[in-house]
C-alpha positions as CSV (number, residue, x, y, z in Angstrom):
1,X,148.6,15.6,-27.5
2,X,148.8,14.9,-23.8
3,X,146.5,12.0,-23.0
4,X,145.5,10.6,-19.6
5,X,144.1,7.0,-19.9
6,X,142.3,5.7,-16.8
7,X,142.7,1.9,-16.3
8,X,140.8,-0.4,-14.0
9,X,144.0,-1.9,-12.7
10,X,147.4,-3.3,-13.8
11,X,146.3,-6.9,-14.4
12,X,145.9,-9.2,-17.3
13,X,142.6,-8.4,-19.1
14,X,141.6,-7.5,-22.6
15,X,141.0,-3.8,-21.7
16,X,144.4,-3.3,-20.0
17,X,146.4,-5.1,-22.7
18,X,144.6,-3.1,-25.4
19,X,145.0,0.3,-23.8
20,X,148.7,-0.2,-22.9
21,X,149.4,-1.3,-26.5
22,X,147.5,1.7,-27.9
23,X,149.4,4.1,-25.6
24,X,152.6,2.9,-27.2
25,X,151.1,3.5,-30.6
26,X,150.1,7.1,-29.5
27,X,153.6,7.7,-28.2
28,X,155.1,6.7,-31.6
29,X,153.1,9.5,-33.2
30,X,154.5,12.1,-30.8
31,X,151.7,12.0,-28.1
32,X,152.5,12.0,-24.4
33,X,150.4,9.3,-22.7
34,X,149.9,8.8,-18.9
35,X,148.3,5.6,-17.6
36,X,146.4,5.8,-14.3
37,X,145.4,2.4,-12.7
38,X,142.6,3.0,-10.3
39,X,142.4,-0.3,-8.3
40,X,145.0,-2.0,-6.2
41,X,146.8,-4.3,-5.7
42,X,148.7,-4.2,-9.0
43,X,149.9,-7.4,-10.6
44,X,153.6,-7.1,-10.4
45,X,154.2,-10.0,-12.8
46,X,152.3,-8.1,-15.5
47,X,154.4,-5.0,-14.8
48,X,157.5,-7.1,-15.0
49,X,156.3,-8.5,-18.3
50,X,156.0,-5.0,-19.7
51,X,159.4,-4.0,-18.4
52,X,160.9,-7.2,-19.8
53,X,159.7,-6.1,-23.3
54,X,161.1,-2.6,-22.8
55,X,157.6,-1.1,-22.8
56,X,158.5,2.2,-21.2
57,X,155.2,3.6,-20.1
58,X,154.2,6.6,-17.9
59,X,152.3,5.0,-15.1
60,X,150.9,7.2,-12.4
61,X,150.5,5.4,-9.0
62,X,148.8,7.4,-6.2
63,X,150.9,6.1,-3.3
64,X,148.5,7.0,-0.6
65,X,145.7,5.2,-2.4
66,X,147.8,2.1,-2.8
67,X,148.9,2.3,0.9
68,X,145.5,2.8,2.4
69,X,143.2,1.3,-0.2
70,X,141.7,-1.3,2.2
71,X,140.7,1.4,4.6
72,X,139.2,3.6,1.8
73,X,137.2,0.7,0.5
74,X,135.8,0.1,4.0
75,X,134.8,3.7,4.3
76,X,133.1,3.5,0.9
77,X,130.3,1.3,2.2
78,X,129.5,3.8,5.0
79,X,129.7,7.0,2.9
80,X,127.8,5.5,0.0
81,X,125.0,4.3,2.1
82,X,124.7,7.6,4.1
83,X,125.6,10.3,1.5
84,X,125.5,8.5,-1.9
85,X,129.1,9.4,-2.6
86,X,132.4,7.6,-2.1
87,X,135.3,9.0,-0.2
88,X,137.7,6.8,-2.3
89,X,136.3,8.3,-5.5
90,X,136.5,11.8,-4.1
91,X,140.2,11.3,-3.2
92,X,140.9,9.8,-6.6
93,X,139.1,12.7,-8.3
94,X,141.3,15.2,-6.5
95,X,144.4,13.3,-7.5
96,X,143.3,13.1,-11.1
97,X,142.6,16.8,-11.1
98,X,146.1,17.5,-9.8
99,X,147.6,15.3,-12.5
100,X,145.6,17.0,-15.2
101,X,146.9,20.4,-14.1
102,X,150.5,19.3,-13.6
103,X,150.8,17.4,-16.9
104,X,148.6,19.8,-18.9
105,X,146.3,16.9,-20.0
106,X,144.3,17.6,-23.1
107,X,142.2,14.4,-23.4
108,X,140.9,12.0,-20.7
109,X,140.1,8.4,-21.8
110,X,137.9,6.5,-19.4
111,X,137.4,2.7,-19.7
112,X,134.9,1.8,-17.0
113,X,131.8,3.2,-15.4
114,X,133.2,3.8,-11.9
115,X,135.9,6.1,-13.2
116,X,133.5,8.1,-15.3
117,X,131.4,8.9,-12.3
118,X,134.1,10.7,-10.4
119,X,136.0,12.1,-13.4
120,X,132.9,14.0,-14.7
121,X,133.1,16.9,-12.2
122,X,136.8,17.4,-13.1
123,X,136.0,17.5,-16.8
124,X,133.2,20.0,-16.2
125,X,135.5,22.1,-14.0
126,X,138.5,22.0,-16.3
127,X,136.9,21.7,-19.8
128,X,139.2,18.7,-20.6
129,X,137.4,16.5,-23.2
130,X,136.3,13.1,-21.9
131,X,136.2,10.1,-24.2
132,X,134.2,7.2,-22.7
133,X,135.0,3.7,-24.0
134,X,132.4,1.0,-23.4
135,X,134.1,-2.5,-23.5
136,X,131.0,-4.4,-22.7
137,X,131.8,-5.7,-19.2
138,X,130.7,-2.4,-17.7
139,X,128.0,-2.0,-20.2
140,X,126.3,1.4,-20.0
141,X,123.1,-0.2,-21.2
142,X,122.8,-1.8,-17.8
143,X,124.3,0.9,-15.6
144,X,122.6,3.9,-17.2
145,X,119.6,3.4,-14.9
146,X,121.5,5.5,-12.3
147,X,121.5,9.3,-12.7
148,X,125.3,9.5,-12.3
149,X,126.1,7.2,-15.3
150,X,123.4,8.8,-17.4
151,X,124.8,12.2,-16.7
152,X,128.2,11.0,-17.7
153,X,127.1,9.7,-21.0
154,X,125.1,12.9,-21.8
155,X,128.0,15.2,-20.7
156,X,131.1,13.4,-22.1
157,X,132.5,14.6,-25.4
158,X,132.6,11.2,-27.2
159,X,131.4,7.7,-26.7
160,X,133.2,4.6,-28.2
161,X,131.8,1.1,-28.5
162,X,134.3,-1.7,-29.2
163,X,132.0,-3.9,-31.2
164,X,128.7,-3.8,-33.1
165,X,127.0,-5.4,-30.2
166,X,128.2,-2.7,-27.8
167,X,127.2,0.1,-30.2
168,X,123.7,-1.4,-30.7
169,X,123.1,-1.6,-26.9
170,X,124.3,2.0,-26.5
171,X,122.0,3.2,-29.3
172,X,119.0,1.9,-27.3
173,X,119.7,4.6,-24.7
174,X,118.9,7.4,-27.2
175,X,121.9,9.5,-26.3
176,X,122.3,13.1,-27.4
177,X,125.4,12.2,-29.4
178,X,126.7,9.8,-32.0
179,X,128.4,6.6,-30.9
180,X,131.7,5.7,-32.5
181,X,132.4,2.1,-33.5
182,X,136.1,1.3,-33.1
183,X,136.9,-2.4,-33.3
184,X,139.6,-3.6,-30.9
185,X,143.0,-4.2,-32.5
186,X,145.0,-7.4,-32.0
187,X,147.7,-7.1,-29.4
188,X,150.8,-9.2,-30.0
189,X,151.4,-11.9,-27.4
190,X,154.7,-12.4,-25.6
191,X,157.1,-15.3,-26.3
192,X,160.7,-16.3,-25.7
193,X,160.5,-17.6,-22.2
194,X,160.1,-20.9,-20.4
195,X,156.9,-21.9,-18.5
196,X,156.4,-24.4,-15.6
197,X,154.5,-27.1,-17.3
198,X,156.4,-27.4,-20.6
199,X,157.5,-30.9,-19.7
200,X,153.9,-32.1,-19.8
201,X,153.5,-31.0,-23.4
202,X,156.8,-31.6,-25.2
203,X,155.9,-35.2,-26.4
204,X,153.0,-33.7,-28.5
205,X,151.2,-37.0,-28.2
206,X,147.9,-35.4,-27.3
207,X,145.6,-32.9,-28.9
208,X,145.8,-29.9,-26.6
209,X,142.9,-27.5,-25.9
210,X,143.6,-24.3,-24.1
211,X,141.6,-21.6,-22.4
212,X,142.9,-18.3,-20.9
213,X,141.5,-15.2,-19.4
214,X,140.1,-13.7,-16.2
215,X,139.2,-16.2,-13.5
216,X,135.5,-15.3,-13.2
217,X,132.6,-17.7,-13.5
218,X,131.3,-15.7,-16.5
219,X,134.2,-17.0,-18.6
220,X,132.8,-20.5,-18.5
221,X,135.7,-22.5,-16.9
222,X,133.4,-25.1,-15.5
223,X,131.9,-25.7,-19.0
224,X,135.3,-26.2,-20.4
225,X,136.2,-28.9,-17.8
226,X,132.9,-30.7,-18.3
227,X,133.2,-30.8,-22.0
228,X,136.9,-31.9,-21.8
229,X,135.9,-34.8,-19.5
230,X,133.2,-36.0,-21.8
231,X,135.5,-35.9,-24.8
232,X,138.2,-37.7,-23.0
233,X,135.8,-40.4,-21.8
234,X,135.2,-41.3,-25.4
235,X,138.9,-42.4,-25.7
236,X,140.4,-39.3,-27.3
237,X,144.0,-38.5,-26.3
238,X,143.5,-34.9,-25.3
239,X,144.8,-32.4,-22.7
240,X,143.2,-29.2,-21.4
241,X,145.3,-26.2,-20.2
242,X,143.6,-23.6,-18.1
243,X,145.5,-20.3,-17.8
244,X,144.0,-18.2,-15.1
245,X,144.0,-17.6,-11.3
246,X,141.5,-16.7,-8.6
247,X,139.1,-18.3,-6.2
248,X,136.9,-20.0,-8.8
249,X,140.0,-21.5,-10.5
250,X,141.3,-22.7,-7.1
251,X,138.0,-24.4,-6.4
252,X,138.0,-26.1,-9.8
253,X,141.5,-27.3,-9.2
254,X,140.6,-28.8,-5.8
255,X,137.7,-30.7,-7.5
256,X,139.6,-31.8,-10.6
257,X,143.3,-31.6,-9.8
258,X,144.1,-35.3,-9.9
259,X,143.8,-35.6,-13.7
260,X,147.4,-35.3,-15.2
261,X,145.9,-34.2,-18.5
262,X,144.1,-31.3,-17.0
263,X,146.7,-28.6,-16.4
264,X,146.1,-25.6,-14.2
265,X,148.8,-23.3,-15.4
266,X,148.0,-20.1,-13.6
267,X,148.6,-16.7,-15.4
268,X,151.1,-17.0,-18.2
269,X,152.3,-13.9,-19.9
270,X,154.4,-15.5,-22.6
271,X,151.4,-17.1,-24.3
272,X,153.3,-17.4,-27.5
273,X,155.5,-20.1,-26.0
274,X,152.5,-22.1,-24.7
275,X,150.7,-21.8,-28.0
276,X,153.4,-23.7,-29.7
277,X,151.9,-26.8,-28.1
278,X,148.2,-25.8,-28.4
279,X,145.9,-27.2,-31.1
280,X,142.6,-25.4,-30.3
281,X,141.3,-22.7,-28.1
282,X,138.2,-22.5,-26.0
283,X,136.3,-19.2,-25.3
284,X,133.1,-20.3,-23.5
285,X,131.8,-17.0,-22.0
286,X,128.4,-17.0,-20.5
287,X,125.6,-14.4,-21.2
288,X,127.8,-11.8,-22.8
289,X,131.2,-11.0,-24.4
290,X,131.7,-7.6,-26.0
291,X,134.5,-8.5,-28.3
292,X,136.9,-11.3,-27.2
293,X,140.5,-10.3,-27.7
294,X,141.5,-13.8,-26.6
295,X,140.0,-15.1,-29.8
296,X,142.5,-13.1,-31.8
297,X,145.3,-14.4,-29.6
298,X,144.6,-17.9,-30.9
299,X,143.8,-16.8,-34.5
300,X,147.1,-15.0,-34.8
301,X,148.9,-18.4,-34.3
302,X,146.6,-20.3,-36.6
303,X,144.8,-22.0,-33.7
304,X,141.0,-22.6,-34.4
305,X,138.6,-21.7,-31.6
306,X,135.4,-23.2,-30.1
307,X,133.4,-20.2,-28.8
308,X,130.0,-19.3,-27.4
309,X,127.5,-18.0,-29.9
310,X,127.3,-14.5,-28.4
311,X,127.0,-11.4,-30.5
312,X,130.4,-9.9,-29.5
313,X,132.2,-13.2,-30.2
314,X,130.4,-14.2,-33.4
315,X,131.5,-10.9,-35.0
316,X,135.1,-11.9,-34.5
317,X,134.8,-15.6,-35.1
318,X,133.3,-14.9,-38.6
319,X,134.4,-11.8,-40.4
320,X,133.5,-11.0,-44.0
321,X,132.6,-14.6,-44.8
322,X,135.8,-15.9,-43.3
323,X,135.5,-18.3,-40.4
324,X,138.2,-19.1,-37.8
325,X,136.3,-21.4,-35.4
326,X,133.1,-23.1,-34.4
327,X,130.3,-21.4,-32.5
328,X,128.2,-23.3,-29.9
329,X,124.6,-22.5,-28.9
330,X,123.6,-21.4,-25.4
331,X,121.0,-22.7,-22.9
332,X,118.3,-20.7,-21.3
333,X,120.7,-19.4,-18.7
334,X,123.1,-18.0,-21.3
335,X,125.7,-20.6,-20.8
336,X,127.2,-22.7,-23.6
337,X,125.5,-26.1,-24.0
338,X,128.0,-28.7,-22.9
339,X,127.0,-31.3,-25.5
340,X,127.4,-28.7,-28.2
341,X,130.9,-27.9,-27.0
342,X,131.7,-31.6,-27.0
343,X,130.6,-31.9,-30.7
344,X,132.6,-28.9,-31.7
345,X,135.7,-30.3,-29.9
346,X,135.3,-33.7,-31.6
347,X,134.9,-32.0,-35.0
348,X,138.3,-30.4,-34.6
349,X,139.8,-33.7,-33.5
350,X,138.6,-35.8,-36.4
351,X,138.2,-33.5,-39.4
352,X,141.6,-32.4,-40.7
353,X,140.2,-30.5,-43.6
354,X,137.9,-28.5,-41.4
355,X,140.8,-27.9,-38.9
356,X,143.1,-26.6,-41.7
357,X,140.4,-24.3,-43.2
358,X,139.6,-22.8,-39.8
359,X,143.3,-22.3,-39.0
360,X,143.9,-20.3,-42.2
361,X,140.6,-18.4,-41.7
362,X,141.7,-17.3,-38.2
363,X,145.0,-15.9,-39.5
364,X,143.1,-13.9,-42.2
365,X,140.6,-12.5,-39.6
366,X,143.5,-11.3,-37.4
367,X,144.8,-9.2,-40.2
368,X,141.5,-7.3,-40.3
369,X,141.8,-6.2,-36.7
370,X,144.9,-4.1,-36.9
371,X,146.2,-2.3,-33.9
372,X,147.5,0.5,-36.1
373,X,144.0,1.1,-37.5
374,X,142.5,1.0,-34.1
375,X,145.0,3.6,-32.8
376,X,144.4,5.8,-35.9
377,X,140.6,5.8,-35.3
378,X,141.1,6.8,-31.6
379,X,143.5,9.6,-32.6
380,X,141.0,11.0,-35.1
381,X,138.4,11.4,-32.3
382,X,141.0,13.0,-30.0
383,X,142.1,15.5,-32.6
384,X,138.5,16.5,-33.3
385,X,138.1,17.4,-29.6
386,X,141.3,19.5,-28.9
């Protein structure tokens, strides 16, 4: 099959990592896969990481979009307010249409609501099957109030939800088609390189907590810092590594950057090397988390996790009566309760039996979320449509 996968961008996030890994699996079975990032700028370090690992992928970069993207985004505001359509989306749609003809595309996979809106006319025009994947962050349960997104869901050929939580939300929309549940598969993390703050960890004299992911407020970075400070104030020898970038992270660093045990490490692509020094992971998302691939990153290395008690995370943290971490309750705003996070962190610090049990449980859970199985399930859907 010849498959076109539309990505949000080339940056570190769960969706991008998963789809790039799946594209490699598809290629191994004889498929031809093209990856189309829709938003610039592209994270060159992530691209370098892929190339370093000899991940030869067919990326399609519309040069004129990359060159004039700022201008197109400015025009978007005017055209959307006056005509309810986007000049940038129109140009992207034309480019995707040209790619589909030139590459003889047989399946289009779309991973976010904005892409679905402009791809739909192409699919209708060319009869290329469209598979819409809801990863939760662009939940169609919320966006389906608009006629464009509802038309996309009604007109696409298949809908996939990445967790039980996502599928349950989609089912509330009463779509005219079945919704496929395909759990995300674990994507191996890179190792074999140095990183800038290794010297701060080599002594292994502290219990090290770590948190990594996108630098958005929804991920709960502020909660992690508050909990860390409270635990440290009780006399525990701990460190906290925060692996992310962005305005929110920069502001937190300005406010808390004088603590030598609070390490702002930026984006690190060789997480496997950092995890050699990490004792526990934090995944403190607010309000929602569709799946939580970062949980599997920790579990794969036998690292227990403290996570928000959200449906998407709880389904990974505990799987078939096996548990790999501790869940913390949320307050009325949907944020993890700081005192509950503190208690969970202390439990991992003082209870060696609990720590060992969760470490083994996390490894066992990772085995259930196979990337091979994930790829097989997607290919079954593709084959049923071509």
